C-alpha distance (Angstrom), angle and dihedral (degrees) to the residues before:
residue distance angle dihedral
M1 . . .
K2 3.77 . .
S3 3.80 119.2 .
S4 3.81 87.2 -124.1
D5 3.81 87.3 68.9
E6 3.81 90.5 61.6
I7 3.79 117.5 94.1
D8 3.79 129.3 -175.5
I9 3.79 93.7 -148.5
A10 3.82 94.0 -174.2
Q11 3.80 90.5 57.9
V12 3.79 91.3 45.3
L13 3.80 91.6 52.9
E14 3.79 95.5 46.9
N15 3.81 92.3 50.7
R16 3.81 99.8 42.1
R17 3.77 129.2 92.7
L18 3.77 123.4 -99.3
G19 3.79 113.3 -80.3
A20 3.79 139.9 174.3
F21 3.81 93.0 -86.4
Q22 3.80 92.3 56.0
L23 3.80 94.2 44.5
V24 3.81 93.5 48.6
T25 3.80 90.0 51.5
L26 3.80 89.1 49.6
A27 3.82 89.7 51.7
F28 3.81 91.5 53.1
G29 3.80 90.2 47.2
F30 3.81 88.6 52.2
L31 3.82 91.7 51.1
A32 3.80 92.7 46.3
L33 3.79 92.1 53.5
F34 3.81 93.0 41.2
V35 3.79 91.5 61.1
N36 3.82 89.3 39.5
G37 3.81 88.0 57.2
L38 3.80 91.2 49.1
D39 3.78 92.1 55.5
Y40 3.80 96.4 39.0
S41 3.82 94.6 53.8
A42 3.80 96.6 38.5
A43 3.80 92.6 91.2
N44 3.81 92.3 40.6
V45 3.80 96.5 56.1
G46 3.79 92.4 35.1
A47 3.82 94.0 50.7
P48 3.82 97.8 98.2
A49 3.82 92.1 48.9
I50 3.81 91.8 44.6
L51 3.81 91.3 51.6
R52 3.79 90.8 50.8
A53 3.82 92.1 46.8
F54 3.82 92.5 52.7
H55 3.82 94.2 36.6
A56 3.81 90.1 -125.4
E57 3.78 133.7 152.4
R58 3.81 118.3 -104.1
S59 3.80 91.8 -111.3
A60 3.84 90.4 61.7
M61 3.81 91.1 75.9
G62 3.79 88.5 67.6
F63 3.82 87.1 71.8
V64 3.82 91.5 52.7
F65 3.81 93.4 44.9
G66 3.80 91.6 48.0
W67 3.81 93.9 54.4
S68 3.79 91.1 44.6
F69 3.78 92.3 54.0
F70 3.81 91.7 44.1
G71 3.80 86.9 58.8
I72 3.80 90.6 47.0
F73 3.80 90.1 52.3
L74 3.81 93.8 50.4
G75 3.80 91.0 44.0
S76 3.79 94.2 52.0
V77 3.81 90.4 55.2
L78 3.82 97.9 38.0
F79 3.79 96.6 46.9
G80 3.80 91.0 41.7
I81 3.80 87.0 61.1
I82 3.81 91.2 46.0
G83 3.81 90.4 50.5
D84 3.80 92.8 51.1
K85 3.81 93.2 46.6
Y86 3.80 104.3 37.5
G87 3.80 104.8 17.0
R88 3.78 142.3 -84.6
K89 3.80 93.2 -91.8
P90 3.84 98.5 55.9
G91 3.80 89.5 41.3
L92 3.80 91.6 54.1
V93 3.82 96.9 42.2
L94 3.80 92.1 49.9
A95 3.81 91.1 46.8
V96 3.81 92.1 53.4
L97 3.80 90.4 50.7
A98 3.80 90.1 46.4
Y99 3.80 93.3 60.6
S100 3.81 98.5 33.8
I101 3.80 98.8 57.8
P102 3.85 95.9 50.5
A103 3.81 89.4 46.1
L104 3.80 89.5 58.8
F105 3.81 90.4 51.6
T106 3.81 94.6 46.9
P107 3.86 95.0 85.5
F108 3.81 87.6 63.2
A109 3.81 92.6 62.2
H110 3.81 112.2 120.8
S111 3.81 97.6 -171.7
L112 3.78 140.0 25.5
E113 3.82 88.0 -106.4
Q114 3.81 91.1 59.3
L115 3.78 90.0 43.5
A116 3.81 89.5 52.9
L117 3.82 90.2 51.5
F118 3.80 92.6 53.0
R119 3.80 91.2 46.2
F120 3.81 89.9 50.7
L121 3.81 90.6 53.5
A122 3.80 92.0 45.5
G123 3.80 88.6 48.1
L124 3.81 90.3 62.9
G125 3.79 89.8 64.0
I126 3.80 95.9 37.6
G127 3.79 90.3 55.3
G128 3.80 93.5 41.3
A129 3.80 96.0 53.7
V130 3.80 94.0 59.8
P131 3.86 102.8 61.7
N132 3.80 92.3 43.8
T133 3.79 92.7 49.2
I134 3.81 92.1 47.1
A135 3.81 92.1 47.6
L136 3.81 92.8 47.2
L137 3.81 93.9 49.5
T138 3.80 94.4 42.6
E139 3.81 90.3 52.9
T140 3.80 94.2 45.1
A141 3.82 102.1 44.5
P142 3.80 123.8 83.3
K143 3.80 108.8 -104.3
R144 3.80 94.8 -106.7
F145 3.83 90.4 54.9
R146 3.81 100.2 41.5
V147 3.79 98.4 107.1
T148 3.79 92.1 37.9
F149 3.82 91.0 53.0
V150 3.78 92.7 52.2
M151 3.78 93.8 44.2
V152 3.82 94.0 46.0
A153 3.80 87.4 53.3
F154 3.79 88.5 50.3
V155 3.79 87.5 56.4
G156 3.78 80.7 71.6
Y157 3.80 88.6 56.1
S158 3.81 92.1 52.1
S159 3.80 89.7 44.4
G160 3.79 88.0 55.2
N161 3.81 90.3 50.1
A162 3.81 90.4 50.4
S163 3.81 94.4 44.6
I164 3.80 96.5 50.8
A165 3.81 88.4 49.1
Q166 3.80 88.8 55.6
V167 3.81 89.5 49.1
A168 3.80 88.8 50.9
A169 3.81 93.6 48.0
W170 3.79 95.9 50.1
L171 3.81 106.6 26.7
I172 3.83 106.6 33.7
P173 3.83 91.5 68.6
V174 3.81 88.1 54.7
L175 3.82 105.9 31.7
G176 3.81 103.6 19.3
W177 3.79 132.4 -119.3
P178 3.87 97.0 -57.5
V179 3.82 91.2 72.8
I180 3.80 93.4 75.1
F181 3.80 92.7 57.3
L182 3.80 93.3 44.9
V183 3.81 90.6 53.5
A184 3.82 93.3 48.2
G185 3.81 95.0 44.1
G186 3.80 95.4 44.9
L187 3.78 93.8 50.5
G188 3.81 89.6 46.0
L189 3.80 92.2 56.9
V190 3.79 91.1 50.8
L191 3.80 91.0 47.4
S192 3.81 93.3 51.2
I193 3.82 89.8 57.7
V194 3.82 92.1 47.3
L195 3.81 92.0 50.2
L196 3.80 92.5 46.4
V197 3.80 91.5 54.1
F198 3.80 103.8 35.7
L199 3.83 111.3 20.4
S200 3.82 116.4 103.3
E201 3.79 123.1 -140.3
S202 3.80 120.8 -113.4
V203 3.81 108.4 -84.8
P204 3.85 95.2 -150.9
F205 3.81 89.3 49.9
L206 3.79 91.7 54.4
A207 3.80 90.4 45.3
A208 3.81 90.0 53.6
V209 3.81 98.8 45.8
R210 3.83 106.2 20.5
P211 3.81 107.0 23.4
D212 3.83 93.7 161.2
S213 3.81 97.9 49.8
A214 3.79 120.6 123.1
K215 3.81 89.4 -136.7
L216 3.81 90.3 60.9
R217 3.79 91.2 52.3
R218 3.82 91.9 51.5
L219 3.80 95.3 45.3
A220 3.81 93.3 44.5
A221 3.80 90.0 53.9
R222 3.81 89.9 52.6
A223 3.80 95.2 43.1
A224 3.81 95.3 46.7
P225 3.83 109.7 18.4
E226 3.81 90.3 168.3
A227 3.82 90.1 65.3
A228 3.84 91.7 79.9
I229 3.81 92.9 -140.2
S230 3.80 112.7 -162.0
P231 3.81 133.0 -172.7
N232 3.82 87.3 -97.2
T233 3.79 95.8 52.5
R234 3.80 114.3 121.8
F235 3.78 119.4 -157.3
V236 3.79 116.1 -138.4
S237 3.78 135.1 179.8
R238 3.80 123.7 -119.7
K239 3.82 88.5 -148.0
Q240 3.78 104.4 50.7
A241 3.80 91.8 170.6
E242 3.78 90.2 61.1
T243 3.79 99.9 51.4
K244 3.83 94.9 95.2
F245 3.78 121.2 70.9
S246 3.78 115.7 -110.8
L247 3.78 131.5 152.4
A248 3.81 85.9 -143.0
L249 3.82 86.7 75.4
L250 3.80 87.8 69.5
F251 3.80 87.5 66.4
S252 3.79 102.7 32.5
S253 3.80 125.0 114.5
Y254 3.82 112.8 -20.1
R255 3.81 89.3 -10.1
R256 3.79 91.3 77.6
T257 3.80 84.3 75.7
A258 3.81 99.3 26.8
T259 3.81 95.6 56.2
P260 3.84 96.0 54.6
L261 3.80 90.1 44.4
L262 3.81 91.2 50.3
W263 3.80 91.2 47.8
L264 3.81 90.9 49.9
A265 3.81 91.8 46.9
F266 3.81 93.6 49.1
F267 3.81 92.3 45.9
A268 3.80 94.8 49.5
E269 3.80 94.3 40.4
S270 3.80 92.7 52.7
L271 3.80 90.8 50.4
T272 3.78 84.6 63.8
Y273 3.82 107.3 31.4
M274 3.80 102.2 34.4
T275 3.79 93.2 42.8
F276 3.80 93.5 45.0
S277 3.80 94.9 47.5
A278 3.82 91.8 45.2
W279 3.81 94.6 53.4
L280 3.82 99.9 29.1
A281 3.82 97.8 100.8
V282 3.82 91.3 47.5
I283 3.83 91.6 46.0
L284 3.79 91.7 49.9
E285 3.79 92.5 51.5
S286 3.81 89.1 49.0
A287 3.81 88.1 52.3
G288 3.81 90.4 57.9
L289 3.80 105.8 -90.1
S290 3.79 119.9 133.0
P291 3.83 118.8 -114.5
K292 3.81 90.4 -102.8
E293 3.83 92.7 46.7
A294 3.81 90.3 49.1
A295 3.82 92.8 51.3
L296 3.80 92.4 46.0
T297 3.83 91.6 48.5
F298 3.81 88.6 52.7
S299 3.79 87.3 52.3
Y300 3.81 93.0 48.4
G301 3.81 89.4 50.8
A302 3.79 90.6 52.4
F303 3.81 91.2 48.8
G304 3.81 89.0 48.8
A305 3.78 87.5 51.8
I306 3.80 89.7 59.8
L307 3.80 91.6 60.8
A308 3.80 92.0 42.5
I309 3.80 92.4 50.0
L310 3.81 92.8 50.5
I311 3.80 91.3 49.5
F312 3.79 95.5 46.1
G313 3.81 92.5 43.1
R314 3.79 90.4 64.7
L315 3.81 92.4 39.7
I316 3.79 91.6 54.4
D317 3.80 92.5 46.4
R318 3.80 86.7 54.9
F319 3.81 104.4 33.4
G320 3.79 104.6 20.7
P321 3.82 128.2 -140.4
R322 3.80 93.9 -20.8
A323 3.82 88.6 75.7
A324 3.81 88.9 66.4
V325 3.80 89.8 60.2
L326 3.80 89.6 73.4
S327 3.81 95.6 51.9
A328 3.82 92.0 45.4
V329 3.81 93.0 52.8
L330 3.82 92.0 45.2
A331 3.81 91.7 50.9
S332 3.79 92.7 48.9
A333 3.81 93.0 49.0
A334 3.82 94.0 47.1
I335 3.81 94.1 48.9
M336 3.79 91.0 49.4
Y337 3.80 90.7 49.0
L338 3.80 89.8 50.8
G339 3.80 88.5 66.1
R340 3.78 93.4 64.2
G341 3.78 113.0 107.8
G342 3.78 129.7 -129.8
A343 3.81 98.1 42.9
S344 3.80 121.7 141.8
S345 3.79 122.5 -112.7
V346 3.80 90.0 -106.0
A347 3.82 91.9 51.8
I348 3.81 92.1 47.3
A349 3.81 91.8 49.9
T350 3.83 92.3 46.3
V351 3.80 95.8 49.4
A352 3.80 91.8 43.1
T353 3.82 89.6 52.1
L354 3.82 91.1 51.4
A355 3.80 91.7 46.0
M356 3.80 92.7 49.9
A357 3.81 92.6 46.9
A358 3.82 94.7 48.9
A359 3.81 93.8 43.4
A360 3.81 91.0 49.4
A361 3.81 91.1 48.5
T362 3.81 89.8 53.4
H363 3.80 91.1 47.9
Q364 3.79 93.9 49.9
S365 3.80 92.3 42.2
L366 3.80 88.8 62.7
N367 3.80 90.3 45.9
G368 3.80 88.7 51.8
L369 3.80 93.5 49.1
V370 3.78 103.4 42.3
G371 3.82 100.5 71.2
S372 3.80 93.8 57.0
F373 3.81 92.1 61.6
Y374 3.83 93.7 64.8
P375 3.82 136.1 61.7
T376 3.81 119.3 -115.6
I377 3.79 97.1 -102.1
V378 3.83 93.6 60.4
R379 3.79 100.1 24.1
G380 3.81 94.5 106.5
N381 3.81 91.1 50.2
G382 3.80 92.5 41.7
V383 3.78 92.6 52.0
G384 3.80 92.8 39.1
L385 3.81 94.1 52.3
A386 3.80 93.6 44.0
T387 3.79 93.1 49.3
G388 3.80 87.0 41.6
M389 3.79 89.1 63.1
G390 3.77 86.5 56.8
R391 3.78 90.5 49.6
I392 3.81 90.5 55.1
A393 3.79 88.6 55.5
A394 3.80 88.9 46.3
I395 3.80 89.3 56.9
V396 3.78 92.8 50.2
G397 3.81 101.5 38.5
P398 3.83 101.6 58.2
V399 3.82 91.7 42.8
I400 3.81 91.8 52.1
V401 3.80 90.2 49.2
G402 3.80 88.6 51.1
Y403 3.80 89.9 54.9
L404 3.81 91.2 46.2
I405 3.80 90.7 52.2
A406 3.82 91.1 47.3
A407 3.82 88.8 50.8
K408 3.84 89.9 54.6
V409 3.81 92.9 -117.8
P410 3.85 108.5 171.9
Q411 3.79 112.3 -96.1
Q412 3.81 91.3 -123.1
Q413 3.81 91.0 61.5
V414 3.80 90.9 45.5
L415 3.81 89.6 54.6
Y416 3.81 91.0 48.4
F417 3.80 87.9 55.6
I418 3.80 90.2 51.0
A419 3.82 95.0 46.2
A420 3.82 102.6 45.0
P421 3.85 99.4 73.3
D422 3.81 91.9 63.5
L423 3.82 87.4 68.8
V424 3.82 87.3 60.9
V425 3.81 87.9 51.2
A426 3.80 89.7 55.1
A427 3.82 90.5 53.7
A428 3.82 92.5 47.2
C429 3.81 91.3 50.3
I430 3.80 90.2 52.9
G431 3.81 87.6 54.3
L432 3.82 92.2 47.9
D433 3.78 90.6 50.2
I434 3.80 92.3 52.0
L435 3.81 89.3 47.9
R436 3.81 92.1 47.8
R437 3.80 89.8 60.6
S438 3.82 94.2 47.7
P439 3.84 118.3 114.4
S440 3.83 93.1 -112.0
A441 3.82 92.4 55.5
R442 3.80 99.5 35.9
M443 3.81 95.4 92.2
D444 3.81 94.0 56.3
F445 3.80 94.5 44.9
S446 3.79 102.0 37.3
P447 3.81 115.5 116.6
A448 3.77 114.9 -87.1
R449 3.75 116.5 -98.5
P450 3.78 122.3 -133.0
A451 3.76 111.1 -79.3
P452 3.79 112.3 -96.6
N453 3.77 120.9 -121.3
I454 3.77 99.3 -103.6
E455 3.75 98.9 170.4
Q456 3.78 110.6 114.3
P457 3.81 119.0 -131.4
A458 3.75 116.0 -108.7
């Protein structure tokens, strides 16, 4: 076989222009994270109504949040492994089913303990959808659009957060708290069928694990029609040393520093974002907002996050991790300011919206960055373990806040506890940015070159 019949399809895809295949995959990623956001925030925005329905103290929701995030942590690791072994598509489809079915059973809970069980089961799928979506989009997007692709898809996540808050604000007073879980679970079931039928597998993943498959040949022809793929084309990898799975790859070369920094950043960031978003509706009601005002403010914050994510997606594509320093500092400052007493309802809603938007932008900035630090064969595990560190923090943070509330700690001090970790995130992002520009990492993070003309003359 002639060398001209060999194609490194991963390199072709990362250097080509945007096409229909890439944009369709982005659209499915957006939908997957939209429904993920619906389910994730259902308990958050429904918390005040759930507490009233079960006649429970505010601190009791910490138990529910903790079990939910424990499920999210396990799911991010478990489904990351599934995605690396069997493919991004089966990993994502199974994850969507895993959170949709428990969501539909949640309205039948007769106690907070049963509710916590259903949220734990749903958390497995919520956590599992994220690493597979990130891996799929990172491997599909041209290099210069990688972070933007992931963060545009996470606009879907914030849109889901905002939408379920609107459902809570307008329908819970009429139909009760179960409606939010029925909406999220029903849409999730529909989405799982759509993804099963129409979603394409990651082409670089197939090239790494099944280079001789007929499916790879068909998908590669659709993803890069200019590559002139023939029946004799052989797919090769530019990084032969990274074609076999090994956890050691998470700590090889510059990743021996990048992986711990990413884990630290995800852990600290989730202490702020996950805890803040989980308790926000309860905090807002405690600050004097009505249940409807609290739910709508949550929604406004999620809509603000959409704008922030789009802005920071492009900033990170251009400037790297140091762009996330700005959003982390802004989030920390706004959350701390929110703890000041005597503010009007309008001021509380405005600052909470800014805090939610900046914290979400920081969260999604890390999600956008993480996939690019790992090779294809371990990307699902790399992303899953990094986000898993965040899920551990998400288990701990809301529970600690529940104990602080039960101990009658002033809300200002509680908000200081929530805000401080984002300053650690800012420091970790500075370290990641320095590392990104090191000689050992420069090849992976250098700007994409124009795609070569790989069509062979007749």
